[in-house]
C-alpha positions, 0 to 999 in steps of 0.5 A, a space after each residue: 500500500 502506498 496510502 491509507 490505513 495499514 491493517 496491522 492485524 493482517 500484514 501478510 494479506 490485507 497489507 499487500 505482504 508488507 511483512 516481507 518488506 519489513 523482514 527485508 528492512 530488519 535484515 538490512 538494518 539490524 544486527 544482533 545488538 544495534 543498527 548498521 550505521 552504513 546502510 540505507 534502505 528504501 522501501 517502495 510502496 507501489 500498491 493500493 489506492 495512492 501513487 507510488 511512495 518511497 520510505 527511506 530508513 537511514 541507519 546512521 540517523 535512525 533512532 527507536 527502531 524495534 526489531 519487531 514486525 508489528 512495531 515497524 508496521 506501525 511506523 509505516 502506517 504513520 508514514 502512509 497517513 502523511 500527505 505524499 511529498 513530490 517526487 524527488 523531495 525527501 521529507 523527514 518523518 522522524 530521526 532517520 526516516 524520510 519519505 518521497 513520491 516516486 517509483 523504482 526508476 526514480 530511486 535508480 536515477 538518484 543512485 546513478 553514481 552508485 554500483 547497482 546490483 539486482 539480485 536475480 537467480 539467473 544472473 552470474 554469481 555475486 561472489 567470485 568463484 575462486 574467492 575464499 572466505 578471508 580469515 580476517 574480516 575486512 570492511 568493504 568501502 564501496 557504495 553498492 545499491 542492491 535491488 530486490 524484487 517481490 515474488 516476480 522478477 523485475 521487468 525488462 524496463 526495470 532491469 535496464 542499466 542494472 547488473 544482475 547477480 545471483 546468490 545461487 540457483 534457489 530463489 531465497 526470501 528477500 530477508 535471507 538474501 539481504 543477510 547473505 549479501 551482508 555476510 559477504 560484505 562484512 567478511 570482505 569476500 571478493 565480489 563479482 562486480 565487473 
């Protein structure tokens, strides 16, 4: 849903599977005892009665995010009831949360100077075949944008300009894919980004 009253008692049905978005958000931002300060997540709310809406979570500024689906759904519900700002204008909602009008193409345009990878089981493997897991963890300082789709692959138009990479032949749930990517980045595994 991009607007309206989010049914907090039916996140997996009446809310348009917002539960999947919330799990991906938690996997991307939360660690066992904190928030990834170097991570930003943009949820694209594309369904329902309103125009497309983007909700951005900035780990560096985020405060008070609880690792519980219903609590995060309540935060999303509050944002959905705020009038939608114009496309490209990010309006602050609370510490570390902003929203704007726009669809995936608008986000990708804003990321034009960032390496953007779309996870796709049919793409080449994300990590280099010969890359061993390092013994010592190395911080990966490259800016990488990661695009996850819902249960349908991205359309040809949505894939335009993106590099497709895979985590394997099996389609994973979004939050699991995010967890695998963070593991690879945290461990400094050489990525197949050329």
